[in-house]
C-alpha positions in Angstrom: -15.9 32.8 -43.7 -19.0 35.0 -43.1 -21.1 31.9 -42.4 -18.5 30.4 -40.1 -18.2 33.6 -38.0 -22.0 34.0 -37.6 -22.5 30.4 -36.5 -19.4 30.4 -34.3 -20.6 33.5 -32.5 -23.7 31.5 -31.6 -21.6 28.7 -30.2 -21.8 26.3 -33.2 -18.9 23.9 -33.9 -17.8 24.8 -37.4 -15.3 23.3 -39.8 -14.1 25.0 -43.0 -12.8 22.6 -45.7 -10.5 24.6 -48.0 -8.9 23.1 -51.0 -5.9 25.5 -51.2 -3.3 26.7 -48.7 -5.2 29.8 -47.7 -8.7 31.3 -47.3 -10.1 34.0 -49.6 -10.6 32.2 -52.9 -10.8 34.5 -55.8 -10.5 37.5 -53.5 -7.1 36.6 -52.1 -3.5 37.0 -53.1 -0.4 34.7 -53.4 3.3 35.1 -53.2 5.2 34.5 -56.5 9.0 34.8 -56.4 8.9 36.8 -53.2 6.3 39.2 -54.6 2.7 39.2 -53.4 0.2 39.6 -56.3 -3.6 39.6 -56.2 -6.1 38.0 -58.6 -6.7 41.6 -59.7 -7.2 44.9 -58.0 -10.3 45.2 -55.8 -12.6 48.2 -55.2 -15.0 49.0 -52.4 -17.7 51.5 -53.5 -19.8 53.3 -50.9 -22.7 51.0 -51.7 -20.8 48.0 -50.2 -22.3 48.3 -46.7 -21.8 44.7 -45.6 -18.2 44.5 -46.9 -17.4 47.9 -45.3 -18.8 46.6 -42.0 -16.1 43.9 -42.1 -13.5 46.5 -43.0 -14.6 48.7 -40.0 -14.7 45.6 -37.7 -11.1 44.6 -38.4 -9.9 48.2 -38.1 -8.8 48.9 -41.7 -9.0 52.4 -43.1 -9.8 52.5 -46.8 -8.2 54.9 -49.3 -11.1 56.8 -50.9 -11.3 58.1 -54.5 -14.0 60.3 -55.9 -13.4 59.5 -59.5 -11.2 57.9 -62.1 -9.3 58.8 -65.2 -9.6 57.9 -68.9 -6.5 57.6 -71.1 -6.6 57.6 -74.9 -3.9 56.0 -77.1 -0.8 58.2 -77.5 -1.9 60.9 -75.1 0.0 59.9 -71.9 0.4 61.6 -69.5 -2.7 63.6 -70.3 -5.9 62.0 -68.9 -9.5 62.9 -68.8 -10.8 63.0 -65.2 -14.3 61.6 -64.4 -15.7 62.6 -61.1 -18.4 60.8 -59.1 -21.8 62.4 -59.8 -22.1 63.5 -56.2 -23.3 67.0 -57.0 -24.1 69.5 -59.7 -20.4 70.7 -59.8 -19.2 67.1 -60.5 -21.9 66.5 -63.1 -21.1 69.8 -64.8 -17.4 68.8 -64.8 -18.1 65.4 -66.4 -20.4 66.9 -69.1 -18.0 69.5 -70.4 -14.7 67.6 -69.8 -15.8 64.1 -70.6 -14.6 61.6 -73.1 -17.5 62.5 -75.5 -19.2 65.8 -76.4 -21.3 67.4 -73.7 -24.7 66.6 -75.2 -23.8 62.9 -75.5 -22.7 63.0 -71.8 -26.0 64.6 -70.9 -27.9 61.8 -72.7 -25.7 59.3 -70.9 -26.7 60.8 -67.5 -30.3 60.7 -68.6 -30.1 57.0 -69.5 -28.9 56.3 -66.0 -31.9 58.1 -64.5 -34.2 56.3 -67.0 -32.9 52.8 -66.2 -32.8 53.5 -62.4 -36.5 54.5 -62.6 -37.6 51.2 -63.9 -39.6 49.2 -61.4 -38.0 46.0 -60.1 -41.5 44.5 -60.4 -40.6 44.2 -64.1 -38.0 41.7 -63.0 -39.0 39.1 -65.5 -38.9 41.6 -68.4 -35.7 43.3 -67.3 -33.9 40.0 -66.9 -34.9 38.9 -70.4 -33.3 41.8 -72.2 -29.7 43.0 -72.3 -28.6 46.4 -71.1 -27.6 47.6 -74.5 -30.8 46.0 -76.0 -32.9 48.1 -73.6 -30.9 51.2 -74.4 -31.1 50.7 -78.1 -34.9 50.7 -77.8 -34.9 54.2 -76.3 -35.7 57.1 -78.5 -32.9 59.4 -77.1 -30.0 57.0 -77.3 -27.2 57.8 -79.8 -24.5 55.4 -81.0 -22.0 57.3 -78.9 -24.0 56.9 -75.7 -24.5 53.2 -76.4 -20.8 52.6 -77.0 -19.8 54.5 -73.9 -22.2 52.5 -71.8 -20.9 49.3 -73.2 -17.2 50.1 -72.4 -18.0 51.4 -68.9 -20.0 48.3 -68.0 -17.4 45.9 -69.5 -14.6 47.4 -67.4 -16.7 47.6 -64.2 -18.1 44.1 -64.3 -16.4 42.1 -67.1 -19.9 41.7 -68.7 -20.4 42.9 -72.3 -23.4 45.2 -72.4 -25.0 43.0 -75.1 -24.9 40.0 -72.6 -25.5 41.8 -69.3 -29.0 41.5 -67.8 -30.7 44.9 -67.7 -32.0 44.0 -64.3 -28.5 43.6 -62.9 -27.4 47.0 -64.4 -30.6 48.7 -63.1 -29.8 47.5 -59.5 -26.2 48.6 -59.7 -27.0 52.0 -61.1 -29.7 52.5 -58.5 -27.2 51.8 -55.7 -24.4 53.8 -57.2 -26.3 57.0 -57.9 -27.7 57.0 -54.4 -24.3 56.6 -52.8 -21.8 58.0 -55.4 -19.1 59.2 -53.0 -16.6 57.9 -52.3 -16.9 56.5 -55.8 -14.2 53.8 -55.4 -12.1 52.9 -52.4 -9.1 50.6 -52.1 -7.2 48.8 -49.3 -3.9 50.3 -48.1 -2.2 46.9 -48.8 -2.8 43.6 -50.5 -6.1 41.8 -49.9 -4.7 38.7 -48.2 -2.7 40.4 -45.5 -5.0 43.4 -44.9 -8.4 41.9 -45.4 -8.5 38.1 -45.3 -5.9 37.2 -42.6 -7.5 39.4 -39.9 -10.8 37.5 -40.5 -8.9 34.2 -40.3 -7.6 35.2 -36.9 -11.1 36.1 -35.9 -12.3 32.6 -36.9 -9.5 30.9 -35.1 -10.2 32.8 -31.9 -13.8 31.7 -32.1 -12.7 28.1 -32.3 -13.5 27.5 -36.0 -11.5 24.6 -37.4 -9.9 25.3 -40.8 -8.6 22.3 -42.7 -6.4 23.4 -45.6 -5.7 21.1 -48.5 -9.1 19.4 -48.1 -10.4 19.0 -51.6 -14.1 18.1 -51.8 -15.0 15.8 -54.6 -18.6 15.0 -54.0 -21.7 15.0 -51.8 -23.2 11.9 -50.3 -27.0 11.8 -49.9 -29.4 9.7 -47.9 -33.2 10.3 -47.5 -33.1 13.7 -49.3 -30.4 15.1 -46.9 -26.6 15.3 -47.1 -25.0 12.5 -45.2 -21.4 13.6 -45.7 -18.8 15.3 -47.9 -16.3 13.1 -49.9 -12.7 14.3 -50.0 -10.0 13.6 -52.6 -7.9 11.6 -50.1 -10.6 9.0 -49.8 -11.9 10.3 -46.4 -15.2 12.0 -45.7 -16.5 14.8 -43.5 -19.8 14.6 -41.6 -22.0 17.1 -39.9 -25.6 18.2 -39.2 -25.6 21.2 -41.6 -23.6 21.7 -44.8 -23.0 25.0 -46.7 -21.4 24.8 -50.1 -19.5 28.1 -50.5 -17.8 27.3 -53.9 -18.1 28.8 -57.4 -21.0 27.6 -59.3 -18.8 25.9 -61.9 -17.5 23.7 -59.0 -20.9 23.2 -57.3 -22.6 22.0 -60.4 -20.1 19.1 -60.8 -21.6 17.6 -57.6 -25.2 17.6 -58.8 -25.3 13.9 -59.3 -28.4 11.7 -59.4 -29.2 11.8 -55.7 -28.6 15.5 -55.2 -30.5 16.3 -58.4 -33.4 14.2 -57.1 -33.4 16.2 -53.8 -33.4 19.5 -55.6 -33.9 19.5 -59.5 -33.5 23.3 -59.6 -29.8 22.9 -58.9 -29.4 21.5 -62.4 -30.1 24.9 -63.7 -26.6 26.0 -62.6 -25.4 24.4 -65.9 -27.1 27.3 -67.7 -25.0 29.9 -65.8 -21.9 31.4 -67.5 -18.5 32.7 -66.4 -15.6 34.5 -68.0 -12.1 35.2 -66.8 -11.2 38.6 -65.6 -7.4 38.5 -65.9 -4.8 40.5 -64.0 -1.3 41.6 -65.2 1.1 42.9 -62.6 4.1 44.9 -63.6 6.9 45.9 -61.3 9.0 48.7 -62.7 12.6 49.4 -61.8 12.1 53.0 -60.8 9.4 55.1 -59.2 7.6 56.9 -62.0 5.7 60.1 -60.9 3.6 60.5 -64.0 0.8 58.1 -63.1 -2.4 59.3 -61.4 -3.3 58.1 -57.9 -6.8 56.9 -59.0 -7.8 54.1 -61.4 -7.2 54.7 -65.1 -9.3 53.2 -67.8 -7.6 52.7 -71.2 -10.2 54.0 -73.7 -10.9 51.6 -76.5 -8.7 48.6 -77.1 -9.5 45.0 -77.5 -8.9 43.6 -74.0 -10.8 46.1 -71.8 -7.8 47.3 -69.8 -7.7 49.4 -66.7 -5.0 49.8 -64.0 -4.0 51.4 -60.8 -0.6 52.4 -59.4 -0.3 50.4 -56.2 2.8 52.3 -55.1 0.6 55.3 -54.2 -1.8 53.4 -52.0 0.1 50.3 -50.6 2.3 51.0 -47.7 4.9 48.3 -48.6 4.7 48.3 -52.4 8.5 48.5 -52.9 11.0 50.9 -54.3 9.7 50.9 -57.9 6.3 51.6 -59.4 3.9 48.6 -59.2 1.1 48.6 -61.7 -1.9 46.3 -61.5 -3.8 45.9 -64.7 -7.2 44.2 -65.2 -8.3 42.8 -68.5 -12.1 42.7 -68.5 -12.2 41.1 -72.0 -9.6 38.3 -71.7 -11.7 35.8 -73.6 -9.7 36.0 -76.8 -6.5 35.1 -74.8 -8.1 32.3 -72.8 -6.2 29.5 -74.7 -3.0 31.4 -75.1 0.1 30.5 -73.0 1.0 33.1 -70.3 4.1 34.5 -72.0 2.3 35.1 -75.3 -0.8 36.5 -73.5 1.5 38.9 -71.5 3.1 40.0 -74.8 -0.3 40.7 -76.3 -1.5 42.7 -73.3 1.8 44.6 -73.2 1.5 45.4 -76.9 -1.9 47.1 -76.3 -0.7 48.7 -73.0 2.2 50.4 -74.9 -0.3 52.1 -77.2 -1.2 54.1 -74.0 1.8 54.0 -71.8 5.4 54.2 -73.0 6.9 51.5 -70.9 10.0 49.9 -72.5 11.2 46.4 -71.7 14.2 47.7 -69.9 12.0 49.4 -67.3 10.1 46.1 -66.4 11.8 44.4 -63.5 9.2 41.6 -63.1 5.8 40.6 -64.3 3.1 38.2 -63.3 -0.1 37.2 -65.1 -3.1 35.8 -63.3 -5.1 34.6 -66.3 -7.8 33.3 -63.9 -9.0 31.0 -66.6 -9.5 28.2 -64.0 -11.3 30.6 -61.6 -13.6 32.6 -63.9 -16.0 35.3 -62.8 -19.7 34.7 -62.8 -21.4 37.0 -65.3 -25.0 38.2 -65.1 -26.2 37.2 -68.5 -29.7 37.6 -69.9 -32.0 35.2 -68.1 -29.5 34.1 -65.5 -31.7 35.1 -62.5 -34.2 32.3 -63.0 -31.3 29.7 -63.1 -29.5 31.0 -60.0 -30.1 28.9 -56.8 -31.4 30.2 -53.5 -29.4 30.0 -50.2 -31.7 27.3 -48.9 -31.9 24.2 -51.2 -34.7 21.6 -51.1 -32.2 19.2 -49.6 -33.0 19.1 -45.9 -29.6 20.3 -44.6 -27.8 21.8 -47.6 -27.3 25.5 -48.1 -25.5 27.5 -50.8 -23.5 30.8 -50.7 -21.6 32.7 -53.2 -22.1 35.7 -55.5 -24.0 33.6 -58.0 -26.7 32.8 -55.4 -29.8 34.9 -55.7 -29.4 38.1 -53.6 -30.3 41.7 -53.6 -26.9 42.8 -54.8 -27.3 40.7 -58.0 -23.7 41.3 -59.2 -20.6 39.1 -59.1 -18.6 41.1 -56.6 -17.4 40.9 -53.0 -20.5 42.6 -51.7 -22.7 40.0 -53.4 -20.7 37.2 -51.9 -20.8 38.6 -48.3 -24.6 39.4 -48.7 -25.2 35.8 -49.8 -23.2 34.5 -46.8 -25.2 36.5 -44.4 -28.5 35.4 -46.0 -27.2 31.8 -45.9 -26.3 31.9 -42.2 -29.7 33.5 -41.4 -31.5 30.7 -43.2 -29.4 28.0 -41.3 -30.1 29.6 -37.9 -33.8 30.2 -38.6 -34.3 26.6 -39.8 -32.5 25.3 -36.7 -34.8 27.3 -34.4 -32.0 29.7 -33.2 -33.0 32.6 -31.0 -32.9 36.2 -32.1 -31.0 38.2 -33.1 -30.3 36.6 -36.5 -27.8 37.9 -39.0 -29.1 40.7 -41.2 -27.7 41.6 -44.7 -28.0 45.3 -45.3 -29.5 46.3 -48.6 -27.8 49.4 -50.1 -30.2 52.3 -50.3 -31.5 53.8 -53.6 -33.5 56.8 -54.4 -37.4 56.5 -54.3 -38.7 55.4 -57.6 -41.3 58.1 -57.6 -38.6 60.7 -57.5 -36.6 59.1 -60.3 -39.8 58.9 -62.5 -40.6 62.6 -61.9 -37.0 63.5 -62.8 -37.2 61.4 -65.9 -40.4 63.0 -67.1 -39.4 66.5 -66.2 -36.2 66.2 -68.3 -37.9 65.0 -71.5 -38.1 68.4 -73.3 -34.4 69.1 -72.7 -33.4 65.6 -73.7 -35.3 66.0 -77.0 -33.2 69.0 -77.8 -30.0 67.2 -77.0 -31.0 64.2 -79.1 -31.7 66.5 -82.0 -28.2 68.0 -81.7 -26.7 64.5 -81.6 -28.8 63.5 -84.6 -27.5 66.5 -86.6 -23.9 65.6 -85.7 -24.4 62.0 -86.8 -26.1 63.1 -90.0 -24.0 66.1 -91.2 -20.7 65.4 -89.4 -20.3 61.6 -89.4 -16.5 61.9 -89.0 -16.4 63.1 -85.4 -13.5 65.4 -84.4 -11.5 65.1 -81.2 -13.5 66.7 -78.5 -11.4 65.5 -75.5 -10.7 68.0 -72.7 -7.6 66.7 -71.1 -5.7 67.4 -68.0 -1.9 67.4 -68.1 0.1 65.5 -65.5 3.9 65.6 -65.1 6.5 65.3 -67.8 5.4 64.7 -71.4 7.0 61.3 -71.6 8.9 58.7 -69.4 12.5 59.6 -69.5 13.6 56.0 -70.1 11.5 55.6 -73.3 13.8 55.7 -76.3 11.0 55.9 -78.9 10.1 59.1 -80.7 6.9 60.9 -79.7 3.8 59.6 -81.4 1.9 62.0 -83.6 -1.7 62.4 -82.7 -4.1 61.3 -85.5 -6.1 64.1 -87.2 
């Protein structure tokens, strides 16, 4: 969609071939039994400049949050609030009201500064080591800090810290600490109607032809260039320039002999990995006031669950509470049928939220097994393709394509689309101005290095405190500082209160 708009603005004749009945792909939403559900809730951090430019262009006002909440088993409705590190007051709040003791939180903050101060000139080294592997090699890291970092990264990106490229995490941390507020933003409605459809109307007004139900099955080559696109109905589509804007697991199926000969590096896409990030939507019969407005992370658990109450942000969410859960660790359930998977997720959810079956009016599970999310594993950068291939008129776009965002997210996809359209126009000799993908700002590395070095004496003291705790008090007490919200339990829950473990 980004490429089509940029080319159509410059009077190109553009056709989009879309296999499904709508545009948007993994970022859209569908109607099931009269209920519109997304592939999972979506967030728009401040460091999404290119996505936010689209939001501004189509006239949508985001709902901003400056933090999130952490919920432990059996403690609902009490949550631990985490604020965006936008100032000393917020950092002080997170240190002394965090999920772990203050000295571990301070070490966790220092680890962010340390990682963000690494030079990207070490790209080869950073991409060959995992985030947790890099952390474990640091003298100041405690087990608690490593575990906290693993859980936060898993829920933010669906990538386990032992698999995530340290280079990807370094980029993301650098962008986030430079623009921490608003920490997360959401749309005031579902993604399809509020975000995708306005862009579709833009494309139609520009004369872009959109062919729905057009499933591409292969690429025809001649003389090192693409001659045409083969469709499932036996027809083909021709053109002067082709852009494959599909997930890498789809694109690599088309790397046949001729396409491979034109660009052997495309074969490296077979080394890339993807995992499903599943979404479970629950529509409750009544409006329940106990849930926070911001996102809630369920601390611990097997499936990496987090959720948001859509009723408090969507204008037309319905009369009852609508909860959107994301499972960042859905791998164990990948081969389980939807009903059994829903039951497994609900079993874990009920360790945190007392939601009885009688309260659930409807549910829908988007397992997303067939549309998994690209994950930035160790060594993935070298195997990711560039927007311009060695085939004379073939280009690629998608969040898996090499780009400055380096993360499988909407901003990465839009950035890649802008870079792809820029390459197309430049190769075709188009006049300026060409599309420009905005790189999010980050703090100067010299400043981060100075801060890292200056904090070493204090960090050494904090590490000594953490070592004493691990050595002399291996059974850690409950340090949580919690904030009470609403009534102690949902009124419709018939179960007796759970006793907190010692």
